[in-house]
C-alpha positions in Angstrom: 12.1 -9.6 -1.4 15.8 -10.0 -1.9 16.3 -6.2 -1.9 14.3 -5.9 1.3 16.4 -8.5 3.0 19.5 -6.5 1.9 18.3 -3.0 2.6 17.0 -3.6 6.1 20.3 -4.6 7.8 22.1 -1.9 5.8 19.9 0.9 6.9 19.3 -0.4 10.5 23.0 -0.8 11.2 24.0 2.6 9.6 21.3 4.7 11.1 21.1 3.1 14.6 17.9 2.2 16.5 16.3 5.7 16.9 17.0 7.1 13.4 16.0 3.8 11.8 12.7 4.1 13.6 12.4 7.6 12.1 13.2 6.1 8.7 10.4 3.5 9.1 7.9 6.2 10.1 8.9 8.4 7.1 8.5 5.4 4.7 5.0 4.8 6.1 3.9 8.1 4.7 4.6 6.9 1.2 2.1 4.1 1.7 -0.6 6.8 2.1 -0.2 8.0 -1.6 -3.2 5.8 -2.5 -5.4 7.8 -0.2 -4.3 11.2 -1.5 -5.6 10.9 -5.1 -9.2 10.6 -3.8 -9.5 7.1 -5.3 -8.8 8.2 -8.9 -6.2 5.5 -9.6 -8.6 2.7 -8.5 -11.6 4.3 -10.3 -9.5 4.6 -13.4 -8.4 0.9 -13.2 -12.0 -0.2 -13.1 -13.0 2.1 -15.9 -10.2 0.9 -18.2 -10.9 -2.8 -17.4 -14.5 -2.2 -18.3 -13.6 -0.3 -21.5 -11.3 -3.2 -22.4 -14.1 -5.7 -21.9 -16.4 -3.5 -24.1 -13.6 -2.7 -26.6 -14.2 1.1 -26.1 -11.0 3.0 -26.8 -12.7 6.4 -26.6 -13.8 5.8 -23.0 -10.3 4.6 -22.1 -8.5 7.6 -23.8 -10.8 10.1 -22.0 -10.5 8.4 -18.7 -6.7 8.5 -18.7 -6.6 12.2 -19.6 -9.2 13.1 -17.0 -7.3 11.1 -14.3 -3.9 12.7 -15.1 -5.4 16.3 -15.1 -7.2 15.7 -11.8 -4.1 14.0 -10.1 -1.9 17.0 -11.1 -4.5 19.4 -9.6 -4.7 17.3 -6.4 -0.9 17.1 -6.0 -0.6 20.9 -6.5 -3.2 21.5 -3.9 -1.6 19.2 -1.4 1.8 20.7 -2.0 0.4 24.2 -1.2 -1.2 22.9 2.0 2.1 21.2 3.1 4.1 24.4 2.3 1.8 26.5 4.4 1.5 24.1 7.4 5.1 22.9 7.5 6.6 25.7 9.7 3.9 25.2 12.4 4.5 21.5 12.9 7.1 20.1 15.3 8.1 17.0 13.4 10.5 15.8 16.1 7.5 15.6 18.4 5.3 13.9 15.8 8.0 11.2 15.4 8.8 11.1 19.1 12.6 11.3 18.6 14.9 12.6 21.3 18.5 12.6 20.1 19.9 15.8 18.6 20.9 14.0 15.4 17.4 12.6 14.9 15.8 15.9 15.7 17.9 17.6 13.1 17.0 15.0 10.5 13.3 15.1 11.1 12.4 18.4 9.3 14.6 18.0 6.2 13.8 14.4 5.8 10.0 15.2 6.0 10.4 17.7 3.2 12.1 15.1 1.0 9.4 12.6 1.7 6.7 15.1 0.8 8.3 15.9 -2.6 8.5 12.1 -3.4 5.0 11.7 -2.1 3.5 14.3 -4.4 5.5 13.1 -7.5 4.4 9.5 -6.8 0.8 10.6 -6.6 0.8 11.6 -10.3 3.2 8.9 -11.5 1.1 6.1 -10.0 -1.2 6.3 -13.0 1.0 4.5 -15.6 1.3 1.5 -13.3 -2.4 1.3 -12.8 -2.9 1.3 -16.6 -0.8 -1.8 -16.8 -2.8 -3.4 -14.1 -6.1 -2.4 -15.7 -5.1 -4.3 -18.9 -3.8 -7.3 -16.9 -0.2 -6.6 -17.8 1.2 -6.3 -14.3 4.4 -8.0 -15.5 5.4 -4.7 -17.1 4.8 -3.0 -13.7 6.9 -5.6 -12.0 9.7 -5.2 -14.6 10.0 -1.4 -14.1 9.5 -1.5 -10.3 12.2 -4.3 -10.1 14.6 -2.2 -12.2 14.1 0.9 -10.1 14.6 -1.2 -6.9 17.9 -2.4 -8.2 18.9 1.2 -8.9 17.6 2.2 -5.4 19.7 -0.4 -3.5 22.8 0.7 -5.5 22.0 4.3 -4.5 21.6 3.3 -0.9 25.0 1.5 -0.8 26.7 4.6 -2.4 25.0 7.0 0.1 26.0 4.8 3.1 29.6 4.6 1.8 29.9 8.4 1.7 28.2 8.7 5.2 25.2 10.6 3.9 22.5 12.1 6.1 19.1 10.6 6.6 17.6 13.1 4.1 20.1 12.1 1.4 19.2 8.4 2.1 15.5 9.3 1.6 16.2 10.8 -1.8 18.6 8.0 -2.8 16.2 5.2 -1.9 12.6 6.6 -2.4 13.5 9.2 -5.0 15.1 6.6 -7.3 12.1 4.4 -6.8 10.2 6.9 -8.9 12.3 5.9 -11.9 10.1 2.8 -12.4 7.0 5.0 -12.7 8.8 7.3 -15.2 10.0 4.3 -17.3 6.4 3.0 -17.2 5.0 6.3 -18.4 7.5 6.5 -21.3 6.8 2.9 -22.3 3.0 3.2 -22.2 2.5 6.6 -23.7 5.3 6.6 -26.4 5.6 2.9 -27.3 2.9 0.4 -26.2 -0.3 2.5 -26.2 0.4 6.0 -27.5 -3.3 6.6 -28.2 -3.7 6.7 -24.4 -1.3 9.6 -24.0 -2.9 12.3 -21.8 -4.2 15.3 -23.7 -6.0 18.3 -22.1 -8.2 18.4 -25.2 -9.8 15.1 -24.0 -10.7 16.5 -20.6 -14.4 16.4 -19.9 -15.7 17.7 -16.6 -18.8 15.5 -16.5 -16.6 12.4 -17.0 -14.0 13.6 -14.6 -16.8 14.0 -12.0 -17.9 10.5 -12.6 -14.4 9.3 -12.0 -14.3 11.2 -8.7 -17.7 10.0 -7.7 -16.7 6.4 -8.0 -13.3 7.1 -6.7 -14.6 8.8 -3.6 -16.0 5.4 -2.5 -12.7 3.7 -3.1 -11.0 6.7 -1.3 -13.0 6.2 1.9 -12.3 2.5 1.9 -8.6 3.2 1.2 -8.3 5.8 4.0 -9.9 3.3 6.4 -7.5 0.5 5.2 -4.5 2.8 5.7 -5.7 3.7 9.2 -6.3 0.0 9.8 -3.0 -1.4 8.5 -0.5 1.4 8.2 -0.7 3.2 11.6 0.8 0.5 13.9 4.3 2.2 13.8 2.8 5.6 14.6 0.8 4.2 17.6 4.0 2.4 18.8 5.9 5.7 18.4 3.4 7.6 20.5 2.9 4.9 23.2 6.6 3.9 23.5 9.6 5.4 21.6 11.3 5.4 18.2 13.6 2.6 19.5 10.5 0.4 20.0 9.4 1.5 16.5 12.6 0.1 15.1 12.1 -3.3 16.8 8.4 -3.5 15.8 9.2 -2.3 12.3 11.9 -5.0 11.7 9.3 -7.7 12.5 6.7 -5.9 10.4 9.2 -5.7 7.4 9.8 -9.5 7.7 6.1 -10.4 7.7 5.5 -7.9 4.9 7.4 -10.2 2.6 4.5 -12.6 2.9 2.3 -9.9 1.5 4.7 -9.3 -1.4 4.3 -12.9 -2.6 0.5 -12.9 -1.9 -0.2 -9.7 -3.8 1.7 -11.0 -6.9 -1.0 -13.6 -7.5 -4.1 -11.8 -5.9 -3.8 -8.2 -7.0 -3.9 -8.9 -10.8 -7.3 -10.5 -10.3 -8.8 -7.0 -9.6 -8.9 -6.1 -13.3 -9.7 -9.7 -14.3 -12.8 -9.6 -12.2 -13.8 -6.3 -13.7 -13.4 -7.5 -17.3 -15.2 -10.8 -16.4 -18.1 -8.8 -15.0 -18.3 -6.7 -18.1 -18.5 -10.0 -20.1 -20.9 -11.5 -17.6 -18.6 -14.5 -17.0 -20.0 -15.4 -13.6 -18.7 -19.0 -13.5 -15.1 -18.0 -13.9 -15.4 -15.2 -11.3 -16.9 -17.4 -8.6 -14.5 -20.2 -9.2 -11.4 -17.9 -9.3 -12.4 -16.2 -6.1 -12.8 -19.4 -4.2 -9.5 -20.8 -5.4 -7.6 -17.6 -4.7 -8.9 -17.3 -1.2 -8.0 -20.9 -0.4 -4.5 -20.4 -1.9 -4.0 -17.3 0.2 -5.1 -19.1 3.4 -2.8 -22.0 2.8 0.2 -19.9 1.9 -0.1 -17.3 4.7 -0.6 -19.9 7.4 2.5 -21.8 6.2 4.7 -18.7 5.7 3.6 -17.2 9.0 4.3 -20.4 10.9 7.8 -20.4 9.3 8.5 -16.9 10.5 7.2 -17.6 14.0 9.6 -20.5 14.3 12.7 -18.9 12.6 12.0 -15.2 12.7 14.2 -14.4 15.7 17.1 -16.3 14.2 16.6 -14.5 10.8 16.6 -11.0 12.4 19.5 -11.8 14.6 21.5 -12.9 11.6 20.6 -9.9 9.6 20.9 -7.1 12.2 22.1 -8.4 15.5 20.7 -9.1 18.9 19.6 -5.5 19.9 16.5 -5.4 17.6 15.3 -9.0 17.9 11.6 -8.9 18.8 9.9 -11.2 21.4 8.5 -14.4 20.0 5.0 -13.3 21.2 5.2 -10.3 18.9 6.0 -12.6 16.0 3.0 -14.8 16.9 0.7 -11.8 17.1 1.9 -10.6 13.7 1.3 -14.0 12.2 -2.3 -13.8 13.1 -2.6 -10.3 11.6 -1.0 -11.5 8.4 -3.3 -14.5 8.0 -6.4 -12.4 8.6 -5.2 -9.6 6.3 -4.4 -12.1 3.6 -8.0 -13.3 3.5 -9.2 -9.7 3.7 -7.1 -8.7 0.7 -8.5 -11.5 -1.3 -12.1 -10.5 -0.5 -11.4 -6.8 -1.1 -9.9 -7.6 -4.5 -13.0 -9.5 -5.4 -15.3 -6.6 -4.3 -13.1 -3.9 -6.0 -13.2 -5.8 -9.3 -16.9 -5.9 -9.2 -17.0 -2.2 -8.4 -18.5 -2.8 -4.9 -16.8 0.2 -3.3 -19.8 1.5 -1.5 -19.9 -1.5 0.9 -16.3 -1.0 1.8 -16.8 2.7 2.3 -19.5 1.9 4.8 -17.8 -0.8 6.9 -14.1 0.0 6.6 -14.2 3.3 8.7 -15.8 1.6 11.8 -13.1 -1.1 11.6 -10.3 1.5 11.5 -11.8 3.3 14.5 -12.0 0.0 16.3 -8.3 -0.6 15.3 -7.2 2.7 16.9 -9.1 2.1 20.1 -8.1 -1.6 20.4 -4.5 -1.0 19.5 -4.1 1.8 22.0 -5.9 -0.2 24.7 -4.1 -3.4 24.3 -0.8 -1.6 23.6 -1.0 0.1 27.0 -1.9 -3.2 28.6 0.4 -5.7 26.8 3.0 -3.5 25.1 3.8 -3.5 21.4 2.3 -7.0 21.1 -1.1 -5.4 22.0 -0.9 -3.1 19.0 -0.7 -6.0 16.6 -3.5 -7.8 18.4 -5.7 -4.7 18.1 -5.2 -4.8 14.3 -6.2 -8.5 14.3 -9.4 -7.8 16.2 -10.4 -5.1 13.6 -9.7 -7.4 10.7 -11.9 -10.1 12.3 -14.7 -7.6 12.6 -14.3 -6.6 8.9 -14.3 -10.2 7.6 -17.4 -11.0 9.7 -19.3 -8.3 7.8 -17.8 -9.1 4.4 -18.7 -12.8 4.8 -22.5 -12.2 4.4 -22.2 -9.9 1.4 -19.8 -12.2 -0.5 -22.0 -15.2 0.2 -25.0 -13.3 -1.3 -23.0 -12.2 -4.3 -21.9 -15.8 -5.1 -25.5 -16.9 -4.7 -26.5 -14.2 -7.2 -23.9 -15.5 -9.7 -25.2 -19.0 -9.4 -28.8 -17.8 -10.1 -27.7 -15.8 -13.1 -25.7 -18.7 -14.5 -28.7 -21.0 -14.1 -31.0 -18.4 -15.6 
């Protein structure tokens, strides 16, 4: 959180409104890494958590080797597709930038982001292994260390008046160090028996990972389209300058998600292990408590940012990129609804209920596109956020009935 509060004013003031908008759009692509691995990382996490509950080291060892081999294959294929398609895409038009400096930066910066994207796709696996064994504190340690290196690299790059492309490498490239540190620690120190080995590759088990992962993948793609496309819609409806203003507010509200995820996300593997041990009482009680905690926290934190958000942004960056108070209010609604959605999805993911999400998430993402564009043209950037809130409401309405039935089943099994 502290690094975000430091890096936002540094990059915004250095790059200017339009190129900072381009920066935010480029960084959005990295949030799509989770969709590029066809759900392998999520499938691996559930498999490892289940293997841990059953104390099956052979299953865990094979799953890791299969996941690494498959992720390298996927990354290679995506790299080839990007290399072939790149010359035919006008990236300055995709990002809707107009100044000559931003146009010059668009192509080279996109190449840098693509390289980081493909590397991160493979290097995500070590962090998921920590999460599967409910050792997320190790992930936080390595990510925190790489973030400190990253902010140092950003300051040095700005000092030497580096280009946007160099800034991308300095910030996002050094972030990969955390993944590399994690891989070394897991495979050569903490759990060397999990070290990937091609000899452990089994196509039938790899297919099983992909089959389960495909359901997570559909849900993930839909979630990305639901929550990570606001900036792209704003760029196409308005301009990169409006992207900068919208993105600043989004960055501020994303800090709420950072705190929330720190105590909700680890429950994914805990739910999976509890399910393997048939500990239904703990699962139901923890889900209810976590959801209420998320609701109380997001409401309080969002209200704080609605009241003081403009002053915070003005103090960090200046008057030019301060958003309207109505936009902050719209984003607060989105954050509250998304917080509850994340709590519910974590519960469902831990229980391996990816099929339900694969069915209902795509319609909600389509609704998000339609509603965001419609309300965006009518109300401006505020309408884009309201469109996302409407889609999340639709999603929660459907999840509510399934979760209620699941909790009822838990109660019956406990009584039985």
